[in-house]
Biopython code that builds the backbone (N, CA, C, O; Angstrom):
import numpy as np
from Bio.PDB.StructureBuilder import StructureBuilder

atoms = [
    (1, "MET", "N", (23.940, -34.642, 10.578)),
    (1, "MET", "CA", (23.504, -33.575, 11.578)),
    (1, "MET", "C", (22.205, -33.740, 12.019)),
    (1, "MET", "O", (21.171, -33.888, 11.367)),
    (2, "THR", "N", (22.460, -33.680, 13.634)),
    (2, "THR", "CA", (21.047, -33.905, 14.374)),
    (2, "THR", "C", (19.703, -32.854, 14.370)),
    (2, "THR", "O", (19.755, -31.675, 14.021)),
    (3, "PHE", "N", (18.979, -33.282, 14.654)),
    (3, "PHE", "CA", (17.343, -32.679, 14.575)),
    (3, "PHE", "C", (17.530, -31.889, 15.864)),
    (3, "PHE", "O", (17.630, -32.594, 16.869)),
    (4, "ASN", "N", (17.607, -30.406, 16.066)),
    (4, "ASN", "CA", (17.207, -29.623, 17.432)),
    (4, "ASN", "C", (16.067, -29.102, 17.166)),
    (4, "ASN", "O", (15.842, -28.259, 16.297)),
    (5, "ALA", "N", (15.063, -29.742, 18.148)),
    (5, "ALA", "CA", (13.489, -29.341, 18.312)),
    (5, "ALA", "C", (13.427, -28.038, 18.615)),
    (5, "ALA", "O", (12.734, -27.298, 17.917)),
    (6, "LYS", "N", (14.107, -27.570, 19.650)),
    (6, "LYS", "CA", (13.846, -26.588, 20.291)),
    (6, "LYS", "C", (14.231, -25.462, 19.219)),
    (6, "LYS", "O", (13.428, -24.558, 18.989)),
    (7, "ALA", "N", (15.855, -25.545, 18.362)),
    (7, "ALA", "CA", (16.063, -24.355, 17.253)),
    (7, "ALA", "C", (14.731, -24.123, 16.215)),
    (7, "ALA", "O", (14.361, -23.057, 15.721)),
    (8, "GLU", "N", (14.156, -25.430, 16.056)),
    (8, "GLU", "CA", (13.383, -25.261, 15.125)),
    (8, "GLU", "C", (12.113, -24.755, 15.368)),
    (8, "GLU", "O", (11.550, -23.970, 14.606)),
    (9, "ALA", "N", (11.678, -25.147, 16.329)),
    (9, "ALA", "CA", (10.465, -24.449, 17.012)),
    (9, "ALA", "C", (10.456, -23.189, 16.891)),
    (9, "ALA", "O", (9.535, -22.541, 16.393)),
    (10, "LEU", "N", (11.832, -22.603, 17.490)),
    (10, "LEU", "CA", (12.012, -20.683, 17.287)),
    (10, "LEU", "C", (11.956, -20.508, 16.479)),
    (10, "LEU", "O", (11.205, -19.540, 16.364)),
    (11, "ARG", "N", (12.428, -20.946, 15.227)),
    (11, "ARG", "CA", (12.862, -20.329, 13.980)),
    (11, "ARG", "C", (11.566, -20.523, 13.375)),
    (11, "ARG", "O", (11.407, -19.826, 12.373)),
    (12, "LEU", "N", (10.228, -21.540, 13.801)),
    (12, "LEU", "CA", (8.955, -21.349, 13.035)),
    (12, "LEU", "C", (8.104, -20.178, 13.772)),
    (12, "LEU", "O", (7.229, -19.495, 13.240)),
    (13, "LYS", "N", (8.548, -20.102, 15.096)),
    (13, "LYS", "CA", (7.310, -19.090, 15.677)),
    (13, "LYS", "C", (8.073, -17.586, 15.422)),
    (13, "LYS", "O", (7.452, -16.581, 15.767)),
    (14, "ASN", "N", (9.508, -17.434, 14.777)),
    (14, "ASN", "CA", (9.812, -16.154, 14.479)),
    (14, "ASN", "C", (9.180, -16.060, 12.975)),
    (14, "ASN", "O", (8.632, -15.022, 12.604)),
    (15, "GLU", "N", (9.308, -17.394, 11.997)),
    (15, "GLU", "CA", (8.677, -17.180, 10.793)),
    (15, "GLU", "C", (7.095, -16.691, 10.797)),
    (15, "GLU", "O", (6.615, -15.960, 9.931)),
    (16, "LYS", "N", (6.446, -17.174, 11.816)),
    (16, "LYS", "CA", (5.236, -16.683, 12.110)),
    (16, "LYS", "C", (4.737, -15.423, 12.278)),
    (16, "LYS", "O", (3.688, -14.963, 11.828)),
    (17, "LYS", "N", (5.801, -14.750, 13.155)),
    (17, "LYS", "CA", (5.565, -13.662, 13.439)),
    (17, "LYS", "C", (5.822, -12.303, 12.363)),
    (17, "LYS", "O", (5.358, -11.163, 12.406)),
    (18, "LEU", "N", (6.801, -12.982, 11.360)),
    (18, "LEU", "CA", (6.248, -11.902, 10.121)),
    (18, "LEU", "C", (5.676, -12.394, 9.445)),
    (18, "LEU", "O", (5.539, -11.621, 8.497)),
    (19, "ILE", "N", (5.038, -13.526, 9.206)),
    (19, "ILE", "CA", (4.196, -13.757, 8.064)),
    (19, "ILE", "C", (2.806, -13.301, 8.435)),
    (19, "ILE", "O", (2.035, -13.012, 7.520)),
    (20, "SER", "N", (2.321, -13.187, 9.984)),
    (20, "SER", "CA", (0.894, -12.626, 10.572)),
    (20, "SER", "C", (1.136, -11.043, 10.537)),
    (20, "SER", "O", (0.161, -10.295, 10.611)),
    (21, "LYS", "N", (2.571, -10.481, 10.412)),
    (21, "LYS", "CA", (2.516, -9.181, 11.138)),
    (21, "LYS", "C", (1.313, -8.307, 9.964)),
    (21, "LYS", "O", (1.050, -8.431, 8.768)),
    (22, "LYS", "N", (0.815, -7.404, 11.102)),
    (22, "LYS", "CA", (-0.398, -6.590, 10.216)),
    (22, "LYS", "C", (0.230, -5.465, 9.261)),
    (22, "LYS", "O", (1.246, -4.872, 9.624)),
    (23, "ARG", "N", (-0.479, -5.136, 7.849)),
    (23, "ARG", "CA", (-0.066, -4.473, 7.399)),
    (23, "ARG", "C", (-0.646, -3.327, 7.371)),
    (23, "ARG", "O", (-1.832, -3.434, 7.058)),
    (24, "PHE", "N", (-0.236, -2.061, 7.608)),
    (24, "PHE", "CA", (-1.372, -0.807, 7.710)),
    (24, "PHE", "C", (-1.222, -0.395, 6.434)),
    (24, "PHE", "O", (-0.163, -0.336, 5.810)),
    (25, "LYS", "N", (-2.562, -0.044, 5.968)),
    (25, "LYS", "CA", (-2.661, 0.908, 5.103)),
    (25, "LYS", "C", (-4.150, 1.641, 5.055)),
    (25, "LYS", "O", (-5.325, 1.273, 5.080)),
    (26, "PRO", "N", (-3.371, 2.977, 4.966)),
    (26, "PRO", "CA", (-4.326, 4.056, 5.427)),
    (26, "PRO", "C", (-5.575, 4.032, 4.472)),
    (26, "PRO", "O", (-5.385, 3.760, 3.286)),
    (27, "SER", "N", (-6.990, 4.334, 4.981)),
    (27, "SER", "CA", (-8.024, 4.484, 4.549)),
    (27, "SER", "C", (-8.066, 5.486, 3.290)),
    (27, "SER", "O", (-7.234, 6.393, 3.272)),
    (28, "LYS", "N", (-8.771, 5.398, 2.488)),
    (28, "LYS", "CA", (-9.357, 6.223, 1.301)),
    (28, "LYS", "C", (-9.872, 7.660, 2.279)),
    (28, "LYS", "O", (-9.380, 8.766, 2.054)),
    (29, "LEU", "N", (-10.681, 7.489, 3.120)),
    (29, "LEU", "CA", (-11.526, 8.292, 4.144)),
    (29, "LEU", "C", (-10.535, 9.088, 4.816)),
    (29, "LEU", "O", (-10.771, 10.294, 4.747)),
    (30, "ASP", "N", (-9.354, 8.726, 5.532)),
    (30, "ASP", "CA", (-8.718, 9.486, 6.177)),
    (30, "ASP", "C", (-8.463, 10.959, 5.638)),
    (30, "ASP", "O", (-8.533, 11.947, 6.369)),
    (31, "LYS", "N", (-8.194, 10.997, 4.433)),
    (31, "LYS", "CA", (-7.677, 12.465, 4.108)),
    (31, "LYS", "C", (-9.087, 13.542, 4.125)),
    (31, "LYS", "O", (-8.960, 14.766, 4.146)),
    (32, "HIS", "N", (-10.418, 12.839, 4.113)),
    (32, "HIS", "CA", (-11.635, 13.567, 4.202)),
    (32, "HIS", "C", (-12.000, 13.646, 5.718)),
    (32, "HIS", "O", (-13.001, 14.318, 5.970)),
    (33, "LYS", "N", (-11.275, 13.001, 6.887)),
    (33, "LYS", "CA", (-11.468, 13.058, 8.165)),
    (33, "LYS", "C", (-12.246, 13.800, 8.630)),
    (33, "LYS", "O", (-13.334, 13.475, 9.105)),
    (34, "GLN", "N", (-11.622, 15.330, 8.529)),
    (34, "GLN", "CA", (-12.297, 16.814, 9.459)),
    (34, "GLN", "C", (-13.475, 16.552, 8.809)),
    (34, "GLN", "O", (-14.343, 15.968, 9.457)),
    (35, "ARG", "N", (-13.691, 16.843, 7.717)),
    (35, "ARG", "CA", (-14.979, 17.247, 6.819)),
    (35, "ARG", "C", (-16.098, 15.865, 7.231)),
    (35, "ARG", "O", (-17.209, 16.071, 7.718)),
    (36, "LEU", "N", (-15.680, 14.784, 7.000)),
    (36, "LEU", "CA", (-16.594, 13.852, 7.306)),
    (36, "LEU", "C", (-17.002, 13.774, 9.113)),
    (36, "LEU", "O", (-18.188, 13.581, 9.383)),
    (37, "LEU", "N", (-16.320, 13.877, 9.901)),
    (37, "LEU", "CA", (-16.351, 14.232, 11.154)),
    (37, "LEU", "C", (-17.447, 15.082, 11.548)),
    (37, "LEU", "O", (-18.363, 14.931, 12.357)),
    (38, "ALA", "N", (-17.061, 16.175, 10.634)),
    (38, "ALA", "CA", (-17.949, 17.662, 11.157)),
    (38, "ALA", "C", (-19.604, 17.099, 10.477)),
    (38, "ALA", "O", (-20.676, 17.212, 11.073)),
    (39, "LEU", "N", (-19.397, 16.497, 9.106)),
    (39, "LEU", "CA", (-20.736, 16.228, 8.658)),
    (39, "LEU", "C", (-21.699, 15.253, 9.604)),
    (39, "LEU", "O", (-22.900, 15.487, 9.739)),
    (40, "TYR", "N", (-21.117, 14.282, 10.157)),
    (40, "TYR", "CA", (-21.355, 12.891, 10.939)),
    (40, "TYR", "C", (-22.000, 14.120, 12.346)),
    (40, "TYR", "O", (-23.114, 14.035, 12.865)),
    (41, "GLU", "N", (-21.459, 14.653, 12.519)),
    (41, "GLU", "CA", (-22.104, 15.252, 14.123)),
    (41, "GLU", "C", (-22.972, 16.519, 13.841)),
    (41, "GLU", "O", (-23.358, 17.258, 14.746)),
    (42, "GLU", "N", (-23.283, 16.740, 12.363)),
    (42, "GLU", "CA", (-24.360, 17.244, 12.099)),
    (42, "GLU", "C", (-25.513, 16.326, 11.783)),
    (42, "GLU", "O", (-26.383, 16.695, 10.994)),
    (43, "ASP", "N", (-25.551, 15.270, 12.304)),
    (43, "ASP", "CA", (-26.524, 14.083, 12.070)),
    (43, "ASP", "C", (-26.924, 13.868, 10.634)),
    (43, "ASP", "O", (-28.060, 13.644, 10.215)),
    (44, "THR", "N", (-25.799, 13.973, 9.946)),
    (44, "THR", "CA", (-25.754, 13.155, 8.349)),
    (44, "THR", "C", (-25.672, 11.924, 8.708)),
    (44, "THR", "O", (-24.763, 11.553, 9.450)),
    (45, "ASN", "N", (-26.761, 10.955, 8.165)),
    (45, "ASN", "CA", (-26.392, 9.633, 7.816)),
    (45, "ASN", "C", (-25.466, 9.142, 7.009)),
    (45, "ASN", "O", (-24.747, 9.879, 6.334)),
    (46, "ILE", "N", (-25.392, 7.944, 6.996)),
    (46, "ILE", "CA", (-24.010, 7.013, 6.841)),
    (46, "ILE", "C", (-24.382, 7.175, 5.223)),
    (46, "ILE", "O", (-23.375, 7.556, 4.628)),
    (47, "ALA", "N", (-25.473, 7.011, 4.370)),
    (47, "ALA", "CA", (-25.736, 6.939, 3.261)),
    (47, "ALA", "C", (-25.516, 8.331, 2.408)),
    (47, "ALA", "O", (-25.186, 8.377, 1.223)),
    (48, "ASN", "N", (-25.712, 9.196, 3.069)),
    (48, "ASN", "CA", (-25.295, 10.963, 2.530)),
    (48, "ASN", "C", (-24.074, 11.189, 2.585)),
    (48, "ASN", "O", (-23.496, 12.090, 1.977)),
    (49, "LEU", "N", (-23.450, 10.173, 3.515)),
    (49, "LEU", "CA", (-21.757, 10.756, 3.906)),
    (49, "LEU", "C", (-21.402, 9.719, 2.549)),
    (49, "LEU", "O", (-20.596, 10.355, 1.870)),
    (50, "GLN", "N", (-21.609, 8.720, 2.054)),
    (50, "GLN", "CA", (-21.322, 8.042, 1.173)),
    (50, "GLN", "C", (-21.647, 8.833, -0.236)),
    (50, "GLN", "O", (-20.737, 8.777, -1.063)),
    (51, "ARG", "N", (-22.745, 9.509, -0.584)),
    (51, "ARG", "CA", (-23.012, 10.478, -1.722)),
    (51, "ARG", "C", (-21.955, 11.393, -1.639)),
    (51, "ARG", "O", (-21.115, 11.605, -2.514)),
    (52, "TRP", "N", (-22.049, 11.971, -0.441)),
    (52, "TRP", "CA", (-21.226, 12.995, -0.135)),
    (52, "TRP", "C", (-19.536, 12.702, -1.062)),
    (52, "TRP", "O", (-19.066, 13.352, -1.996)),
    (53, "LEU", "N", (-19.004, 11.565, -0.390)),
    (53, "LEU", "CA", (-17.529, 11.091, -0.763)),
    (53, "LEU", "C", (-17.876, 10.802, -2.382)),
    (53, "LEU", "O", (-17.042, 11.214, -3.189)),
    (54, "LEU", "N", (-18.926, 10.197, -2.833)),
    (54, "LEU", "CA", (-18.688, 9.985, -4.287)),
    (54, "LEU", "C", (-18.796, 11.519, -5.230)),
    (54, "LEU", "O", (-18.241, 11.815, -6.288)),
    (55, "ARG", "N", (-19.538, 12.140, -4.551)),
    (55, "ARG", "CA", (-19.259, 13.423, -5.007)),
    (55, "ARG", "C", (-17.821, 14.088, -5.351)),
    (55, "ARG", "O", (-17.626, 14.864, -6.286)),
    (56, "LYS", "N", (-16.652, 13.548, -4.235)),
    (56, "LYS", "CA", (-15.520, 14.269, -4.511)),
    (56, "LYS", "C", (-14.648, 13.010, -4.776)),
    (56, "LYS", "O", (-13.530, 12.897, -4.273)),
    (57, "GLY", "N", (-15.191, 12.084, -5.567)),
    (57, "GLY", "CA", (-14.556, 11.099, -6.306)),
    (57, "GLY", "C", (-14.105, 9.743, -5.659)),
    (57, "GLY", "O", (-13.385, 8.863, -6.131)),
    (58, "VAL", "N", (-14.759, 9.832, -4.395)),
    (58, "VAL", "CA", (-14.449, 8.416, -3.916)),
    (58, "VAL", "C", (-15.311, 7.465, -3.573)),
    (58, "VAL", "O", (-16.119, 7.488, -2.644)),
    (59, "ARG", "N", (-15.073, 6.456, -4.512)),
    (59, "ARG", "CA", (-16.286, 5.303, -4.251)),
    (59, "ARG", "C", (-15.798, 4.447, -3.534)),
    (59, "ARG", "O", (-14.726, 3.888, -3.762)),
    (60, "VAL", "N", (-16.817, 4.160, -2.197)),
    (60, "VAL", "CA", (-16.811, 3.139, -1.217)),
    (60, "VAL", "C", (-18.015, 2.948, -0.899)),
    (60, "VAL", "O", (-18.884, 3.812, -1.011)),
    (61, "HIS", "N", (-18.232, 1.607, -0.396)),
    (61, "HIS", "CA", (-19.385, 0.987, -0.112)),
    (61, "HIS", "C", (-19.935, 1.574, 1.001)),
    (61, "HIS", "O", (-19.152, 2.221, 1.697)),
    (62, "TRP", "N", (-21.310, 1.500, 1.413)),
    (62, "TRP", "CA", (-21.889, 2.191, 2.767)),
    (62, "TRP", "C", (-21.314, 1.780, 4.145)),
    (62, "TRP", "O", (-21.137, 2.483, 5.139)),
    (63, "THR", "N", (-21.049, 0.360, 3.938)),
    (63, "THR", "CA", (-20.334, -0.443, 5.096)),
    (63, "THR", "C", (-19.039, 0.183, 5.545)),
    (63, "THR", "O", (-18.779, 0.201, 6.749)),
    (64, "THR", "N", (-18.169, 0.722, 4.621)),
    (64, "THR", "CA", (-16.989, 0.962, 4.818)),
    (64, "THR", "C", (-17.183, 2.155, 5.671)),
    (64, "THR", "O", (-16.851, 2.136, 6.857)),
    (65, "VAL", "N", (-17.789, 3.349, 5.022)),
    (65, "VAL", "CA", (-18.140, 4.261, 5.649)),
    (65, "VAL", "C", (-18.839, 4.308, 7.368)),
    (65, "VAL", "O", (-18.622, 5.094, 8.290)),
    (66, "LYS", "N", (-19.524, 3.385, 7.294)),
    (66, "LYS", "CA", (-19.973, 2.819, 8.920)),
    (66, "LYS", "C", (-18.974, 2.604, 9.493)),
    (66, "LYS", "O", (-18.606, 3.461, 10.297)),
    (67, "ARG", "N", (-18.200, 1.460, 9.316)),
    (67, "ARG", "CA", (-16.924, 0.869, 9.746)),
    (67, "ARG", "C", (-16.032, 2.198, 10.431)),
    (67, "ARG", "O", (-15.695, 2.288, 11.612)),
    (68, "TRP", "N", (-15.782, 3.104, 9.430)),
    (68, "TRP", "CA", (-14.493, 4.187, 9.233)),
    (68, "TRP", "C", (-15.145, 5.017, 10.331)),
    (68, "TRP", "O", (-14.359, 5.433, 11.183)),
    (69, "VAL", "N", (-16.696, 5.407, 10.507)),
    (69, "VAL", "CA", (-17.258, 6.319, 11.524)),
    (69, "VAL", "C", (-17.055, 5.659, 12.789)),
    (69, "VAL", "O", (-16.538, 6.139, 13.798)),
    (70, "GLY", "N", (-17.663, 4.149, 12.565)),
    (70, "GLY", "CA", (-17.362, 3.763, 13.975)),
    (70, "GLY", "C", (-15.853, 3.708, 14.905)),
    (70, "GLY", "O", (-15.731, 3.649, 16.128)),
    (71, "LYS", "N", (-15.074, 3.738, 14.127)),
    (71, "LYS", "CA", (-13.392, 3.820, 14.572)),
    (71, "LYS", "C", (-12.909, 5.368, 14.772)),
    (71, "LYS", "O", (-11.928, 5.693, 15.441)),
    (72, "ASN", "N", (-13.672, 6.161, 14.153)),
    (72, "ASN", "CA", (-12.977, 7.527, 14.138)),
    (72, "ASN", "C", (-14.002, 8.469, 14.760)),
    (72, "ASN", "O", (-13.562, 9.531, 15.201)),
    (73, "ALA", "N", (-15.488, 8.195, 14.869)),
    (73, "ALA", "CA", (-16.388, 9.111, 15.701)),
    (73, "ALA", "C", (-16.262, 9.174, 16.870)),
    (73, "ALA", "O", (-16.990, 9.914, 17.531)),
]
sb = StructureBuilder()
sb.init_structure("model")
sb.init_model(0)
sb.init_chain("A")
sb.init_seg("    ")
for serial, (resi, resn, name, xyz) in enumerate(atoms, 1):
    if name == "N":
        sb.init_residue(resn, " ", resi, " ")
    sb.init_atom(name, np.array(xyz, "f"), 0.0, 1.0, " ", f" {name:<3s}", serial, name[0])
structure = sb.get_structure()
């Protein structure tokens, strides 16, 4: 059997697409989206949002809340 470089390169590219495919996992914060955004629009700071989430049973770091607000607000 001979080595076919084109076929091998194509197979490697297809494997890479499968390996590097991003997997979407919804955020814990998504189910509180409307309330979080409403609180943020009332000038609630990130630390207070984190504390509010903690009272709701959601443990997240303040940087997670900051990134989430940055993407969704």
